[in-house]
C-alpha positions as CSV (number, residue, x, y, z in Angstrom):
1,M,0.3,0.2,-0.3
2,L,1.4,3.6,-0.8
3,F,1.1,6.0,1.7
4,Q,1.0,10.0,1.9
5,R,4.5,11.4,2.6
6,D,3.1,13.0,5.8
7,R,2.2,9.3,7.2
8,P,0.3,9.8,10.2
9,P,0.0,7.5,13.4
10,R,-2.8,5.1,13.9
11,L,-6.3,6.5,14.9
12,T,-6.4,7.3,18.4
13,A,-7.8,4.9,21.1
14,F,-10.8,6.8,21.4
15,E,-11.3,6.8,17.7
16,M,-11.0,3.2,17.7
17,R,-13.2,2.1,20.4
18,A,-15.5,4.5,18.4
19,L,-15.0,2.9,15.0
20,E,-15.0,-0.9,16.8
21,A,-18.5,-0.3,18.0
22,I,-19.4,1.6,15.0
23,A,-18.1,-1.2,12.7
24,G,-20.1,-4.0,14.9
25,A,-23.4,-2.3,15.2
26,L,-23.1,-2.1,11.4
27,V,-22.3,-5.5,10.3
28,P,-23.2,-7.7,13.9
29,R,-22.8,-11.5,14.3
30,G,-25.4,-14.0,12.9
31,G,-27.6,-13.4,10.6
32,A,-27.4,-15.1,6.8
33,V,-23.9,-14.9,7.4
34,E,-22.8,-15.4,10.6
35,L,-19.3,-13.8,10.0
36,G,-19.4,-10.2,11.7
37,A,-17.2,-7.0,11.5
38,D,-15.8,-8.5,15.0
39,D,-14.9,-11.7,13.7
40,L,-13.3,-10.2,10.5
41,R,-11.3,-7.5,12.3
42,V,-13.1,-4.7,10.6
43,A,-12.2,-1.7,12.6
44,D,-8.7,-2.6,12.0
45,Q,-8.7,-3.2,8.2
46,V,-10.3,0.5,7.6
47,A,-8.2,1.8,10.4
48,R,-5.0,0.9,8.0
49,W,-6.6,1.8,4.9
50,V,-7.4,5.1,6.3
51,E,-3.4,5.5,7.6
52,G,-3.2,6.0,3.9
53,F,-5.7,8.8,3.1
54,N,-4.3,12.3,2.2
55,P,-4.6,14.9,5.3
56,A,-8.0,16.5,4.3
57,M,-9.6,12.8,3.8
58,R,-8.0,11.2,6.7
59,G,-9.2,14.2,8.7
60,L,-13.0,13.9,7.3
61,V,-13.0,10.2,8.3
62,R,-11.4,11.1,11.4
63,A,-14.4,13.9,12.0
64,M,-16.9,11.1,11.3
65,I,-16.0,8.8,13.4
66,A,-16.4,11.0,16.2
67,G,-19.0,13.1,15.4
68,F,-21.1,9.8,14.9
69,D,-19.8,8.5,18.5
70,L,-21.0,12.1,19.9
71,T,-24.8,12.2,18.4
72,P,-26.0,10.3,20.8
73,L,-25.2,12.7,23.5
74,L,-28.1,15.2,21.7
75,S,-30.8,12.5,22.6
76,R,-32.5,10.7,25.6
77,H,-29.1,8.4,25.6
78,S,-26.8,11.2,26.9
79,R,-24.0,8.9,26.2
80,L,-21.6,8.3,23.2
81,F,-22.2,6.4,21.0
82,H,-19.4,3.4,22.1
83,R,-20.7,3.2,25.2
84,L,-24.6,2.3,24.5
85,D,-25.7,-1.4,25.0
86,A,-26.3,-3.3,21.7
87,T,-29.5,-2.9,21.7
88,E,-29.3,1.2,22.2
89,Q,-26.7,0.8,19.2
90,D,-28.5,-0.9,16.5
91,R,-31.4,1.4,16.9
92,W,-29.4,4.8,17.0
93,V,-27.6,3.3,13.7
94,T,-30.7,1.7,11.9
95,G,-32.8,5.1,12.6
96,S,-30.1,7.7,11.6
97,P,-31.1,7.4,7.8
98,R,-33.9,9.0,9.0
99,S,-32.6,11.7,11.1
100,R,-33.1,15.3,10.2
101,I,-29.8,16.2,11.2
102,R,-27.9,15.8,7.6
103,A,-24.5,15.5,9.5
104,R,-25.6,12.6,11.1
105,R,-27.0,10.9,7.9
106,E,-23.8,11.5,6.0
107,A,-21.8,10.3,8.8
108,L,-23.0,7.1,8.5
109,V,-23.5,6.9,4.9
110,G,-19.5,7.3,4.6
111,L,-18.9,5.0,7.7
112,R,-20.7,2.6,6.6
113,T,-19.2,2.3,2.9
114,L,-16.1,2.0,4.8
115,V,-16.8,-0.7,7.0
116,G,-19.1,-2.4,4.4
117,I,-15.9,-2.2,1.4
118,A,-14.0,-3.8,4.2
119,F,-16.3,-6.4,5.5
120,A,-17.3,-7.6,1.9
121,S,-14.0,-7.6,0.4
122,D,-12.7,-9.9,3.0
123,P,-12.1,-13.5,1.1
124,R,-13.9,-14.8,4.2
125,A,-17.1,-12.8,3.3
126,A,-17.2,-13.1,-0.2
127,A,-16.9,-16.9,0.4
128,A,-20.0,-16.8,3.0
129,I,-22.2,-15.9,0.2
130,G,-20.2,-17.7,-2.8
131,Y,-18.3,-15.5,-4.2
132,D,-14.7,-16.8,-5.4
133,G,-13.8,-14.3,-8.1
134,S,-14.3,-17.4,-11.4
135,P,-15.2,-16.0,-14.5
136,A,-18.5,-16.9,-16.9
137,T,-16.6,-18.8,-19.0
138,P,-13.4,-21.1,-17.8
139,V,-10.0,-19.9,-18.5
140,D,-7.1,-22.2,-19.8
141,W,-4.0,-20.5,-17.9
142,D,-1.6,-22.2,-19.7
143,R,-3.0,-20.4,-22.9
144,V,-3.3,-17.0,-21.3
145,P,-0.5,-14.5,-22.9
146,P,2.2,-13.2,-20.0
147,A,1.1,-10.1,-18.3
148,T,1.8,-6.8,-20.1
149,R,5.0,-5.1,-19.6
150,L,6.1,-1.5,-19.8
151,P,9.3,-0.5,-19.7
152,V,8.2,2.4,-16.8
153,L,11.4,4.6,-15.5
154,H,11.0,6.2,-12.1
155,F,13.3,6.9,-8.7
156,P,15.9,5.9,-8.3
157,E,16.6,4.9,-11.9
158,V,15.7,8.4,-12.4
159,A,17.8,10.9,-10.3
160,P,17.1,13.8,-8.8
161,G,18.2,16.9,-10.5
162,T,17.8,15.3,-13.9
163,D,17.5,17.3,-16.8
164,L,15.9,16.1,-19.9
165,D,14.9,17.7,-22.9
166,V,12.3,16.5,-26.0
167,D,10.0,17.7,-28.3
168,V,6.8,16.7,-26.4
169,V,6.2,16.1,-22.7
170,V,3.4,14.5,-22.0
171,V,1.7,15.0,-18.3
172,G,-0.8,12.1,-17.5
173,S,-1.2,8.7,-19.3
174,G,-5.0,7.9,-19.0
175,A,-7.1,7.7,-21.9
176,G,-5.9,11.8,-23.2
177,G,-2.2,11.2,-22.5
178,A,-1.7,7.9,-24.0
179,V,-3.2,8.6,-27.4
180,A,-1.1,11.8,-27.6
181,A,1.9,10.2,-26.7
182,D,1.2,7.2,-28.9
183,V,0.2,9.9,-31.9
184,L,2.9,12.1,-31.4
185,A,5.6,9.6,-31.5
186,R,4.4,7.6,-34.7
187,A,4.8,11.5,-36.0
188,G,8.8,11.1,-35.1
189,L,8.8,13.1,-32.3
190,S,10.7,12.4,-29.2
191,V,7.8,12.2,-26.3
192,I,8.1,11.8,-22.5
193,V,5.0,10.5,-20.6
194,L,4.8,12.0,-17.1
195,E,2.3,9.8,-14.4
196,E,1.8,10.1,-10.9
197,G,1.0,6.3,-10.1
198,G,2.8,2.9,-10.5
199,F,2.7,0.4,-13.4
200,H,0.8,-2.4,-12.6
201,D,0.0,-5.6,-14.1
202,A,-2.1,-8.5,-14.6
203,T,-0.3,-10.8,-12.2
204,E,-0.7,-8.2,-9.5
205,F,-4.7,-8.0,-9.9
206,R,-4.5,-11.7,-10.0
207,E,-2.6,-11.6,-6.8
208,S,-3.2,-9.0,-4.4
209,T,-6.5,-8.2,-2.2
210,P,-9.5,-5.9,-3.4
211,L,-8.4,-3.3,-0.6
212,D,-5.1,-3.4,-1.6
213,R,-6.1,-2.8,-5.4
214,L,-8.3,-0.1,-4.3
215,S,-5.1,1.5,-2.7
216,R,-3.3,0.8,-5.2
217,L,-5.0,1.7,-8.8
218,Y,-7.2,5.2,-7.1
219,R,-6.4,7.9,-6.4
220,D,-7.3,8.9,-2.6
221,H,-7.5,5.1,-2.2
222,G,-10.8,5.2,-4.0
223,M,-12.3,8.2,-1.8
224,T,-12.2,11.1,-3.9
225,T,-15.6,13.2,-3.0
226,T,-17.2,16.1,-3.8
227,F,-18.6,18.9,-1.7
228,G,-21.6,20.2,-2.2
229,N,-25.2,18.6,-1.4
230,P,-25.0,16.1,-2.0
231,V,-21.3,14.5,-1.3
232,I,-20.8,12.8,-4.3
233,S,-18.1,9.8,-4.7
234,L,-15.9,10.4,-7.7
235,P,-13.1,7.5,-8.0
236,M,-10.5,7.9,-10.1
237,G,-7.6,6.2,-11.3
238,R,-3.8,6.6,-10.2
239,A,-1.7,4.4,-12.1
240,V,-0.1,4.0,-15.9
241,G,-3.0,3.9,-18.1
242,G,-5.1,6.1,-15.6
243,T,-8.4,5.5,-14.9
244,T,-8.6,2.8,-18.0
245,V,-7.1,0.7,-15.8
246,I,-10.0,0.3,-13.5
247,N,-13.0,1.8,-15.3
248,S,-15.7,-0.4,-16.9
249,G,-14.4,-0.4,-20.2
250,T,-17.6,0.9,-21.7
251,C,-16.7,2.9,-25.0
252,F,-19.9,4.9,-26.8
253,R,-19.3,7.0,-29.7
254,T,-20.3,10.5,-28.7
255,P,-24.0,11.0,-29.9
256,E,-24.1,12.6,-33.7
257,S,-26.4,15.3,-31.9
258,V,-24.0,16.0,-29.6
259,L,-21.2,16.6,-32.3
260,S,-22.9,18.4,-34.4
261,D,-23.8,20.8,-31.8
262,W,-20.0,21.1,-31.1
263,S,-19.9,21.5,-34.7
264,A,-22.7,24.7,-35.0
265,G,-20.7,26.0,-31.9
266,G,-17.9,26.7,-34.1
267,L,-15.5,23.6,-33.9
268,P,-14.0,22.7,-36.7
269,G,-13.9,19.0,-37.5
270,V,-15.9,17.8,-34.9
271,S,-18.7,17.0,-37.2
272,P,-20.1,13.3,-37.4
273,D,-18.3,12.5,-40.4
274,D,-15.2,14.6,-39.5
275,M,-14.5,12.5,-36.2
276,A,-15.9,9.1,-37.7
277,P,-12.4,8.3,-39.1
278,H,-10.5,9.4,-35.4
279,F,-13.2,7.0,-34.0
280,D,-12.8,4.0,-36.4
281,R,-8.8,3.9,-35.8
282,V,-9.4,4.1,-31.8
283,E,-11.9,1.7,-31.8
284,E,-9.4,-0.8,-34.4
285,V,-6.4,-0.2,-31.6
286,L,-9.1,-1.2,-28.6
287,G,-10.8,-4.1,-30.1
288,V,-14.0,-2.3,-29.5
289,N,-16.9,-5.0,-29.9
290,P,-20.8,-5.1,-28.6
291,V,-20.7,-7.6,-25.2
292,G,-21.2,-11.4,-26.5
293,D,-23.6,-13.7,-25.0
294,D,-21.1,-15.7,-23.8
295,I,-20.1,-13.1,-21.2
296,L,-23.0,-11.0,-21.0
297,G,-23.7,-12.7,-17.7
298,P,-26.9,-12.8,-15.8
299,N,-27.0,-9.6,-14.3
300,G,-27.0,-8.3,-18.2
301,D,-29.6,-10.9,-19.2
302,V,-32.0,-10.2,-16.9
303,F,-31.7,-6.3,-17.8
304,R,-32.1,-7.3,-21.3
305,C,-35.0,-9.7,-20.7
306,G,-36.6,-6.8,-18.9
307,A,-36.5,-3.9,-21.1
308,A,-37.1,-6.2,-24.1
309,A,-40.6,-6.7,-22.3
310,L,-41.4,-3.0,-21.8
311,G,-40.3,-2.6,-25.8
312,Y,-37.4,-0.4,-24.5
313,S,-34.6,0.3,-26.9
314,G,-31.0,-0.5,-25.9
315,G,-28.1,-3.4,-26.2
316,P,-25.4,-5.1,-25.3
317,I,-22.6,-2.4,-24.5
318,P,-19.6,-2.0,-26.8
319,R,-16.3,-2.4,-25.0
320,N,-12.5,-2.4,-25.4
321,A,-11.9,-6.1,-24.9
322,R,-10.2,-9.1,-26.4
323,L,-10.6,-12.8,-25.3
324,C,-12.7,-11.6,-22.4
325,H,-14.1,-14.4,-20.1
326,G,-16.3,-12.3,-18.0
327,H,-14.3,-11.8,-14.5
328,G,-15.9,-9.0,-13.4
329,A,-13.6,-7.3,-11.9
330,C,-13.1,-4.5,-14.1
331,A,-13.1,-1.7,-11.4
332,L,-10.1,-3.4,-9.8
333,G,-8.1,-4.6,-12.7
334,C,-8.4,-6.9,-15.4
335,P,-6.5,-10.0,-14.2
336,V,-6.0,-11.3,-18.2
337,D,-5.4,-8.1,-19.9
338,A,-8.7,-8.6,-21.6
339,K,-9.7,-5.2,-20.9
340,Q,-7.6,-2.6,-23.5
341,G,-6.9,0.0,-21.1
342,M,-4.1,2.5,-22.2
343,H,-1.6,0.2,-20.2
344,V,-1.9,-2.5,-22.8
345,T,-2.3,-0.7,-26.3
346,Y,-1.8,3.0,-26.6
347,L,1.3,3.1,-24.3
348,P,2.9,0.1,-25.7
349,R,2.5,1.5,-29.0
350,A,3.8,4.8,-27.8
351,V,7.1,3.3,-26.5
352,E,7.1,1.0,-29.4
353,A,7.3,4.4,-31.4
354,G,10.0,5.6,-29.2
355,A,8.4,7.6,-26.8
356,T,9.3,7.2,-22.7
357,I,7.4,6.8,-19.6
358,I,8.5,7.9,-16.1
359,S,5.9,6.8,-13.4
360,H,5.8,8.3,-9.7
361,V,6.2,11.7,-10.7
362,R,4.2,14.3,-9.9
363,A,3.7,17.8,-11.9
364,R,4.7,20.4,-9.9
365,R,4.3,23.6,-12.5
366,I,4.6,24.3,-16.0
367,L,7.8,26.0,-17.2
368,I,7.2,29.4,-18.4
369,D,9.9,31.5,-20.5
370,G,8.4,35.0,-20.8
371,V,5.2,33.8,-21.9
372,R,6.2,30.4,-23.9
373,A,5.3,27.4,-22.2
374,T,8.7,25.3,-22.0
375,G,8.4,22.2,-20.0
376,V,7.5,20.5,-16.7
377,L,9.1,20.6,-13.6
378,A,8.1,17.9,-11.6
379,D,8.7,16.1,-8.1
380,L,10.2,12.7,-7.8
381,L,8.0,10.6,-5.5
382,D,9.3,7.3,-3.9
383,P,7.5,4.4,-5.5
384,S,7.4,2.5,-2.1
385,T,6.8,5.4,0.4
386,D,5.0,8.1,-2.0
387,R,7.7,10.4,-0.7
388,R,9.1,13.2,-2.4
389,R,12.8,12.6,-3.6
390,G,14.0,15.3,-5.7
391,V,12.7,17.2,-8.7
392,L,12.7,16.3,-12.1
393,R,12.8,19.1,-14.9
394,V,12.3,18.3,-18.7
395,R,12.2,21.1,-21.1
396,A,10.0,20.1,-24.7
397,R,9.1,22.3,-27.8
398,A,5.5,21.6,-26.6
399,T,3.7,20.8,-23.1
400,V,0.9,19.0,-23.5
401,V,-1.1,18.3,-20.1
402,A,-3.2,15.5,-19.8
403,A,-4.0,15.4,-16.0
404,G,-7.6,14.8,-16.3
405,A,-10.5,17.1,-15.7
406,I,-9.8,17.9,-11.7
407,F,-6.0,17.8,-11.7
408,T,-5.4,19.5,-15.1
409,P,-6.9,22.7,-14.1
410,T,-5.3,22.8,-10.7
411,I,-2.0,22.3,-12.5
412,L,-2.7,25.1,-14.5
413,A,-4.7,27.4,-11.7
414,S,-2.0,26.9,-9.3
415,Q,0.4,29.3,-11.3
416,R,-2.6,31.4,-12.4
417,I,-2.6,30.6,-16.3
418,A,-4.7,29.9,-18.7
419,S,-7.6,31.8,-16.8
420,S,-8.3,34.8,-19.0
421,S,-11.3,33.8,-20.0
422,G,-12.2,32.7,-16.0
423,Q,-13.6,29.4,-17.7
424,L,-10.8,27.1,-16.0
425,G,-12.2,24.9,-14.0
426,R,-15.8,25.7,-14.1
427,N,-18.2,23.8,-16.2
428,L,-17.5,20.8,-14.6
429,V,-19.4,17.7,-15.8
430,I,-19.5,14.6,-13.8
431,H,-22.7,12.5,-15.0
432,P,-23.8,11.9,-11.2
433,G,-25.7,8.3,-11.0
434,V,-27.2,6.3,-9.0
435,G,-27.7,2.2,-8.5
436,T,-30.9,0.6,-8.2
437,T,-30.8,-3.1,-6.9
438,A,-33.5,-6.3,-7.3
439,R,-33.8,-9.3,-5.8
440,F,-35.1,-12.3,-7.7
441,E,-36.3,-15.6,-6.3
442,E,-33.5,-18.3,-7.8
443,E,-30.2,-17.1,-7.3
444,L,-28.4,-15.4,-10.2
445,F,-24.4,-15.2,-9.3
446,A,-24.9,-11.9,-10.9
447,W,-20.5,-11.2,-10.8
448,K,-20.1,-13.8,-13.4
449,G,-19.9,-11.8,-16.5
450,V,-18.9,-8.6,-17.8
451,M,-18.9,-6.2,-14.9
452,Q,-21.1,-3.3,-17.1
453,S,-22.8,-5.4,-19.6
454,Y,-26.2,-4.1,-20.9
455,Y,-27.3,-0.3,-21.6
456,V,-30.8,1.4,-22.0
457,D,-31.2,4.2,-23.7
458,E,-34.7,4.8,-24.2
459,R,-35.0,8.1,-22.5
460,I,-31.0,9.3,-23.4
461,D,-32.8,12.3,-25.1
462,E,-33.9,13.5,-21.5
463,G,-30.8,12.9,-20.3
464,V,-30.8,9.2,-18.9
465,L,-28.6,6.2,-19.4
466,L,-29.6,3.0,-18.2
467,E,-26.3,0.4,-17.5
468,A,-26.7,-3.1,-15.9
469,T,-23.4,-3.2,-13.4
470,F,-22.4,-5.3,-10.9
471,P,-19.3,-5.3,-9.6
472,P,-17.4,-7.5,-6.8
473,P,-19.1,-7.5,-3.6
474,G,-16.8,-5.6,-2.0
475,I,-17.3,-2.5,-4.2
476,G,-21.3,-3.1,-5.3
477,Y,-22.6,-3.6,-1.8
478,S,-20.6,0.0,-0.1
479,A,-21.7,1.7,-3.5
480,G,-25.6,2.7,-1.9
481,A,-27.0,0.4,-3.8
482,L,-28.4,-1.6,-1.1
483,P,-30.5,-0.6,1.9
484,G,-29.8,-0.9,5.8
485,S,-27.0,-1.7,8.8
486,G,-27.4,-4.2,11.5
487,R,-29.0,-7.6,10.8
488,E,-31.2,-5.8,7.3
489,F,-27.4,-5.7,6.2
490,K,-26.6,-9.1,7.0
491,D,-29.6,-10.3,5.4
492,L,-29.5,-8.7,2.4
493,F,-25.8,-9.4,1.8
494,G,-26.8,-13.3,2.3
495,A,-29.4,-12.5,-0.6
496,Y,-26.7,-11.1,-2.7
497,P,-26.2,-13.9,-5.0
498,H,-30.0,-13.4,-5.6
499,M,-29.3,-9.9,-6.5
500,A,-29.3,-8.1,-10.2
501,A,-28.0,-4.1,-10.5
502,C,-27.7,-1.2,-12.2
503,G,-26.6,2.2,-12.8
504,S,-28.4,5.3,-14.0
505,I,-26.3,8.2,-15.1
506,V,-27.7,11.5,-15.6
507,S,-26.4,14.2,-18.4
508,D,-25.5,16.8,-16.3
509,G,-25.5,20.5,-17.0
510,G,-21.9,21.5,-16.3
511,N,-22.3,23.3,-12.7
512,G,-19.8,22.0,-11.0
513,S,-16.2,23.4,-10.7
514,V,-12.2,22.5,-9.4
515,R,-9.9,25.1,-7.9
516,P,-6.5,24.5,-5.9
517,M,-6.5,23.3,-2.6
518,P,-5.1,26.5,-0.9
519,T,-2.1,25.1,0.7
520,G,1.8,26.0,0.5
521,S,2.4,22.7,-0.3
522,L,0.2,22.3,-3.3
523,G,2.9,22.6,-5.4
524,R,4.0,19.4,-4.0
525,S,0.5,17.5,-3.2
526,G,-1.7,19.0,-5.9
527,R,-4.4,18.5,-4.0
528,A,-7.8,19.9,-5.4
529,I,-11.3,20.9,-4.2
530,I,-13.9,19.5,-6.0
531,R,-17.6,21.7,-5.3
532,Y,-20.5,20.4,-7.2
533,D,-24.2,20.9,-6.4
534,L,-26.8,18.6,-8.1
535,S,-29.2,20.7,-9.3
536,F,-32.9,20.2,-8.7
537,N,-33.1,19.6,-12.6
538,D,-30.9,16.7,-12.6
539,A,-31.7,15.3,-9.2
540,A,-35.7,14.9,-10.7
541,T,-34.0,13.3,-13.2
542,L,-32.2,10.8,-11.1
543,V,-35.0,9.8,-9.6
544,E,-36.9,9.3,-12.7
545,G,-33.5,6.8,-13.8
546,I,-34.6,4.8,-10.6
547,A,-37.8,4.4,-11.4
548,L,-37.0,3.6,-14.8
549,A,-34.9,0.4,-13.8
550,A,-37.5,-0.6,-10.9
551,E,-39.9,-0.8,-13.9
552,I,-37.5,-2.9,-16.0
553,Y,-36.8,-4.9,-12.9
554,F,-40.2,-6.0,-12.2
555,A,-40.7,-7.0,-16.0
556,A,-37.9,-9.0,-15.9
557,G,-39.6,-11.0,-12.6
558,A,-38.2,-9.3,-9.8
559,R,-39.3,-10.1,-6.2
560,E,-38.2,-6.8,-4.4
561,V,-36.5,-3.4,-5.8
562,Y,-34.5,-1.3,-3.5
563,P,-34.6,2.4,-4.6
564,M,-32.8,3.7,-1.7
565,L,-34.7,6.4,-1.1
566,P,-35.7,7.6,2.8
567,G,-39.1,5.7,3.8
568,L,-39.0,3.7,0.7
569,A,-35.9,1.2,1.2
570,S,-38.0,-1.2,-0.8
571,I,-40.9,-1.8,-3.5
572,T,-42.7,-5.4,-4.0
573,T,-44.8,-4.5,-6.7
574,P,-45.0,-2.4,-10.0
575,A,-47.9,-0.3,-9.1
576,D,-45.3,0.8,-5.9
577,V,-43.0,2.1,-8.9
578,A,-45.5,5.6,-8.6
579,H,-44.2,6.3,-5.0
580,I,-40.9,6.7,-6.4
581,R,-42.2,9.5,-8.6
582,E,-44.5,11.1,-6.8
583,G,-42.6,11.0,-3.3
584,R,-40.9,14.6,-2.3
585,W,-37.3,13.9,-2.2
586,R,-34.8,16.1,-1.3
587,R,-30.9,15.7,-2.9
588,S,-29.4,14.8,-0.4
589,D,-31.7,11.7,0.2
590,L,-29.8,10.7,-2.8
591,K,-26.7,8.0,-2.6
592,V,-24.9,9.6,-5.9
593,S,-21.9,8.5,-7.3
594,A,-20.1,10.0,-10.3
595,Y,-17.0,8.6,-12.7
596,H,-17.2,11.2,-16.0
597,P,-15.6,14.3,-14.8
598,M,-15.4,16.7,-18.1
599,G,-15.2,20.2,-19.4
600,T,-13.2,22.4,-17.0
601,A,-10.3,23.5,-19.8
602,R,-13.2,23.6,-22.3
603,M,-12.5,23.6,-26.2
604,G,-13.9,26.9,-28.0
605,A,-13.6,29.3,-30.7
606,D,-14.2,32.3,-28.9
607,P,-10.8,33.2,-26.4
608,R,-13.6,34.8,-24.2
609,M,-15.4,32.0,-23.5
610,S,-13.2,28.8,-23.9
611,V,-9.4,28.0,-22.0
612,V,-8.3,26.4,-25.3
613,D,-8.9,26.3,-28.9
614,P,-10.6,24.3,-31.4
615,W,-7.6,22.1,-31.4
616,G,-6.4,22.2,-27.8
617,A,-4.0,24.7,-27.7
618,V,-4.1,27.0,-24.6
619,W,-5.3,30.7,-26.0
620,E,-2.7,32.6,-24.4
621,V,0.3,30.4,-23.4
622,P,2.4,29.6,-26.5
623,G,3.5,25.9,-26.4
624,L,1.0,24.8,-24.0
625,W,-1.5,22.2,-25.1
626,V,-4.5,20.5,-23.2
627,M,-5.5,17.2,-24.3
628,D,-8.0,15.0,-21.8
629,A,-11.6,15.2,-20.9
630,S,-11.1,19.0,-20.1
631,I,-11.5,20.0,-23.2
632,L,-14.9,18.5,-23.6
633,P,-17.1,21.6,-24.4
634,S,-20.2,19.7,-22.9
635,S,-21.7,16.3,-21.3
636,T,-21.5,13.8,-24.1
637,R,-24.5,12.0,-23.0
638,V,-22.7,8.6,-22.8
639,N,-19.1,7.4,-21.0
640,P,-16.5,9.7,-22.6
641,Q,-13.7,7.3,-22.9
642,I,-13.2,7.0,-26.6
643,T,-14.9,10.3,-27.3
644,I,-11.7,11.8,-25.2
645,M,-9.3,9.4,-27.2
646,A,-10.8,10.1,-30.4
647,M,-10.7,13.9,-29.8
648,V,-7.3,13.4,-28.5
649,S,-6.5,11.7,-31.7
650,R,-7.5,14.4,-33.7
651,C,-6.0,17.2,-31.6
652,A,-2.3,15.5,-31.3
653,A,-2.6,15.1,-35.3
654,H,-2.6,18.8,-35.8
655,L,-0.1,19.4,-33.0
656,A,2.4,16.8,-34.8
657,D,1.9,19.0,-37.8
658,V,2.6,21.9,-36.4
659,L,6.2,20.4,-34.9
660,N,7.3,19.1,-38.2
661,R,6.6,22.1,-40.4
């Protein structure tokens, strides 16, 4: 596990007593699964996990623990939570979701997530419900190719104080940076890619625990959140290959209506006809094809049956995968390199063409000579401890920032560059989403098969896209898709083999923002404040997504559906769907997560309204380019992975022409 350089002490004795009591109440012994949090020492697992969080997130967790422990003092109990007896603790936990005190509700949600992940991802708990990680189709391990390896450099191979000179330096190795590096290197340019995370391969994914992979592959150990109403989980990758290492692999082309809007807004070369060759090229490299019946799995099949019964449009999801066996663990790294993330496709191509990848480096600032960008100054990080070991300077004719829609504006804003339009860090789109889970009479074992398998786009013109998604138990149960704590938790966890699940995502209006955290250590820590308030319209659309999902599940024969709304933990008949639509729900009532940040350095034809020009060049800083999800002018309505890649392919080809003139 990687820790921040300011590694903290363990939780205090007081915090541990409170955490042990909270974990024990959330996951007691007995019920459908005999094991409880105390049996698996869940509090110790959470404490070790929290040690590696960044200071802000660690402080938030400690505040949740202490705050929740204190809440009974405001009631008739007049005692700390950990001093209540077991019956009182159970009543306090089960009553918290209905509390009028928002802090109490949100603290429980956060702690339930941590405890749920630690408990459900423990192999002993997973085995108790029949989960063993086996795929939908058998794997002949003698025929599985060796895990893809890359010649990635890092400290101490790269010594502190190293100065390098290249044609192009690319900050970030995800969907944007990897494609940019490949296109530029294949154009005969010398390229260096800088990546904050480390390189991880399929062998590691097979041999490590889910909690280890969360810590190693995700930024903030998977606990990145937005600040606003409600608090929204926003997980992102931190690895060579970026978020493509841990995403679902979904590869929708940008809808033609969206491309037409961008083209009508003054952007050249982005019409559906113009972009088609870029999509074709990306899809060929990634091996994009719809999910086959052999790996669709029961989760996708149930969703397909329900949609067909209602006549709703949809289909198998197109994915970047080759020889997929349906392990269903896409969010924790593919154990057989079937998912064609950047670390097994574009980055090897870039290296073959001469590019160099340096991992465990954090961009500190863009080098500026007069008004022109001339490279990057970066911190070298120790691969084992994440501590800063020195600096690396890369001078370049062109600097490409591809750190993603959260950290690209953070890097630029920390130097107050690219800010003349006032749009940098604004217009954040995240595609807020909610999960809906259904219980069937028969056992489905829905984790067998592709994690994200079948989509329904019946209401996409209204901003709703539904995707059948069933991640492994540790992530799936804790993602807010099932209600309950205490005995209810245990009963539902025991019934997990009978569950199916989907996610509803909303095409939001870009009302979020990103700015650097105001600390003197910004250049070393690179932390950001992500502000996002769910609009009332988007909240209503999310509720409609829940209702739509419930209709599909009942049409497929579900016995019970879990909308995850206060006072409406479950519904049992199609007629009950009306209660979802008719309820007066607050934004804070919704259990929201998001996965697609974009738009914070948007592209445009007018420098007064955009951060970069139609080809990704920063308007007021010659030599500086942005090539990632930041530049997308508005919501893509669908998962943006290959939109980013196709757009960057277009921009990088233009930059190569400029540099080779």
